C-alpha positions as CSV (number, residue, x, y, z in Angstrom):
1,X,-5.7,-1.2,-14.5
2,X,-6.3,-4.0,-17.7
3,X,-8.1,-1.7,-20.3
4,X,-10.2,-4.8,-21.7
5,X,-12.3,-5.0,-18.6
6,X,-10.2,-5.2,-15.1
7,X,-12.7,-5.9,-12.6
8,X,-13.1,-9.3,-14.9
9,X,-11.0,-12.1,-13.6
10,X,-9.0,-13.7,-17.0
11,X,-8.1,-10.6,-18.2
12,X,-4.6,-10.0,-17.0
13,X,-1.6,-9.9,-19.6
14,X,-0.2,-13.9,-18.6
15,X,-2.4,-16.5,-18.2
16,X,-2.1,-17.0,-14.6
17,X,-3.8,-20.1,-14.4
18,X,-5.7,-18.8,-10.5
19,X,-9.4,-16.7,-9.9
20,X,-6.7,-14.2,-7.6
21,X,-7.1,-10.4,-8.0
22,X,-4.0,-7.8,-7.5
23,X,-0.9,-9.6,-6.4
24,X,-2.5,-12.3,-4.8
25,X,-3.0,-13.7,-8.0
26,X,0.6,-12.9,-9.3
27,X,2.1,-14.8,-6.2
28,X,0.2,-17.9,-6.4
29,X,1.4,-17.2,-10.2
30,X,4.8,-17.1,-8.9
31,X,5.3,-18.8,-5.3
32,X,9.2,-18.0,-5.7
33,X,8.7,-14.2,-5.7
34,X,6.0,-13.9,-3.3
35,X,7.7,-15.1,-0.7
36,X,10.4,-11.9,-0.8
37,X,7.8,-10.2,-1.6
38,X,5.4,-10.9,1.3
39,X,8.6,-11.0,3.6
40,X,10.0,-7.1,2.3
41,X,5.8,-6.4,3.1
42,X,5.7,-7.8,5.8
43,X,9.1,-6.0,7.4
44,X,7.6,-2.6,6.0
45,X,4.1,-2.5,7.2
46,X,4.5,-4.6,10.8
47,X,7.3,-5.2,11.9
48,X,8.9,-2.8,15.2
49,X,8.4,0.9,14.5
50,X,8.0,3.8,16.1
51,X,4.7,4.0,12.9
52,X,1.7,2.1,13.5
53,X,0.9,-0.6,11.3
54,X,-1.9,0.8,10.4
55,X,-0.2,4.8,9.9
56,X,2.6,2.3,7.9
57,X,-0.8,0.9,5.8
58,X,-1.8,5.0,5.0
59,X,1.5,5.9,2.7
60,X,1.3,2.5,0.9
61,X,-2.0,3.5,0.6
62,X,-2.0,7.0,-0.2
63,X,1.1,5.8,-2.9
64,X,-0.9,3.6,-4.1
65,X,-3.8,5.6,-4.4
66,X,-1.7,8.5,-5.6
67,X,-0.5,5.8,-8.8
68,X,-3.9,4.4,-9.2
69,X,-3.5,0.8,-8.0
70,X,-7.6,-0.2,-7.3
71,X,-6.0,-3.5,-5.8
72,X,-3.9,-1.9,-3.3
73,X,-5.2,1.4,-2.9
74,X,-8.1,-1.0,-1.8
75,X,-6.7,-3.5,0.5
76,X,-4.5,-1.5,2.4
77,X,-6.9,0.8,2.8
78,X,-9.3,-1.9,4.3
79,X,-5.6,-2.9,6.4
80,X,-5.7,1.0,8.1
81,X,-9.7,0.6,8.1
82,X,-9.1,-2.6,10.4
83,X,-6.5,-0.9,12.2
84,X,-5.8,2.6,13.3
85,X,-8.9,3.9,11.8
86,X,-12.1,3.8,9.3
87,X,-12.8,3.9,5.9
88,X,-13.3,7.9,6.2
89,X,-10.0,8.6,7.6
90,X,-8.3,6.2,4.5
91,X,-10.2,8.8,1.8
92,X,-9.3,12.2,3.6
93,X,-5.6,10.8,3.2
94,X,-5.9,10.3,-0.4
95,X,-8.9,12.5,-1.0
96,X,-5.8,15.5,0.7
97,X,-3.2,13.8,3.3
98,X,-2.3,17.9,4.6
99,X,-6.9,18.1,5.3
100,X,-7.2,14.4,6.9
101,X,-7.6,14.3,10.7
102,X,-3.6,12.3,11.1
103,X,-1.2,13.7,12.9
104,X,1.0,17.0,12.0
105,X,4.3,14.6,11.9
106,X,1.7,11.8,9.7
107,X,1.0,15.0,7.4
108,X,4.9,15.5,6.1
109,X,5.7,11.5,6.2
110,X,2.3,11.2,4.0
111,X,4.5,14.6,2.3
112,X,7.9,13.7,1.6
113,X,5.7,9.6,0.4
114,X,3.9,11.8,-1.6
115,X,7.0,13.1,-3.2
116,X,9.4,9.7,-3.9
117,X,5.7,8.1,-5.3
118,X,6.6,10.3,-8.2
119,X,10.3,10.8,-7.8
120,X,13.1,10.0,-5.5
121,X,14.5,13.4,-6.4
122,X,11.7,15.2,-5.5
123,X,12.4,14.8,-1.7
124,X,13.8,18.5,-0.6
125,X,15.8,19.5,2.4
126,X,12.5,21.6,4.1
127,X,10.5,18.4,3.7
128,X,12.6,16.4,6.1
129,X,12.8,19.7,8.0
130,X,9.5,20.3,8.6
131,X,9.4,16.2,9.2
132,X,11.7,15.7,11.6
133,X,10.4,19.5,13.5
134,X,6.8,17.6,13.9
135,X,8.8,14.3,16.3
136,X,9.6,12.0,12.7
137,X,13.0,10.2,13.5
138,X,15.3,9.0,11.1
139,X,13.6,5.6,10.9
140,X,9.9,7.1,10.5
141,X,12.1,8.5,7.7
142,X,13.9,5.4,6.0
143,X,11.2,3.5,6.4
144,X,8.5,6.3,4.7
145,X,10.5,6.4,2.2
146,X,11.4,2.7,1.1
147,X,7.5,2.3,1.9
148,X,6.7,4.5,-0.5
149,X,9.4,2.8,-2.9
150,X,8.3,-0.5,-2.4
151,X,4.6,0.8,-3.3
152,X,5.3,1.8,-6.2
153,X,6.7,-0.9,-7.5
154,X,4.3,-3.3,-6.2
155,X,1.8,-0.9,-8.1
156,X,3.4,-1.4,-11.5
157,X,3.7,-5.2,-10.6
158,X,-0.1,-5.8,-10.2
159,X,-1.2,-3.1,-13.3
160,X,1.6,-3.7,-15.5
161,X,1.3,-7.4,-15.5
162,X,-3.2,-5.8,-15.9
163,X,-4.4,-7.6,-13.6
164,X,-8.6,-8.6,-12.9
165,X,-9.6,-6.6,-8.8
166,X,-12.9,-5.7,-7.7
167,X,-13.8,-2.3,-7.7
168,X,-16.6,-2.7,-4.3
169,X,-15.3,-1.4,-1.7
170,X,-16.7,-3.9,0.1
171,X,-14.8,-6.6,-2.1
172,X,-11.9,-5.7,-0.2
173,X,-12.6,-6.0,4.1
174,X,-11.5,-9.4,5.1
175,X,-9.0,-9.1,2.7
176,X,-8.5,-6.3,5.0
177,X,-8.5,-7.7,7.7
178,X,-6.8,-10.8,7.0
179,X,-4.7,-8.4,6.2
180,X,-4.2,-6.6,10.2
181,X,-4.5,-9.7,11.7
182,X,-2.0,-12.5,10.7
183,X,-0.1,-9.8,8.1
184,X,2.2,-10.8,5.1
185,X,3.2,-14.2,6.1
186,X,3.4,-16.1,2.7
187,X,2.9,-19.4,4.4
188,X,-0.6,-18.7,5.2
189,X,-2.8,-19.4,2.0
190,X,-4.6,-17.0,0.5
191,X,-8.4,-16.3,0.9
C-alpha cells in the first residue's frame, strides 16, 4: 500500500491519469500489458480445471492476504464470495485456512500456496504427499503453485506502484460479482 494514503485516488508512484484503484488503474494506464495479465488470470482462475473457480479465487485471496495487498485480497475475496462461499468463509481462510470450513484437499492446497507465497523452495515433498493423499491431482498442484506465484507478481505490481485501494469491504462487491460473472476478459471495460 502507498504509505501516504492508500485510500485516495491520485497517490500512485506514477501518474496514471485515471481514477481506477489497484490493478485496474495500472491496466488502464498500460493496456499492452493488461491483455496478457488478464489472459493469465482468466486461464488460471476461470479456465478448465477440477478446482472450482471459487476455490481458485480463495487461493488468490489467501496469497494476496499474506502479501498484505488490500486491493487484490478484497477483489478476489469478493469473487470467491460470489462463486462458492460467503464472506465468513473468505475471512476464515485468510485468518487460518487449516480451521476453515473447506475440504481437506483444499487445506492441503492452501498450505502449498501459503508456502509458495514466501518462497517456492518452502514446498516440501511432505506437502505434496499430503495434498495427493487428499486427492489432489498433478494438474491441481501445478495450478495451485502457478496461481500463488502469479498473485505474488500481481500483488507486487499493485503495491510496488503505490496504487490506491478502498478499505471498505462493500467497495469490492460489484467488482467481485463482475469477476465471478464475466471474468478477466480484457475486451470488457472496467466498471
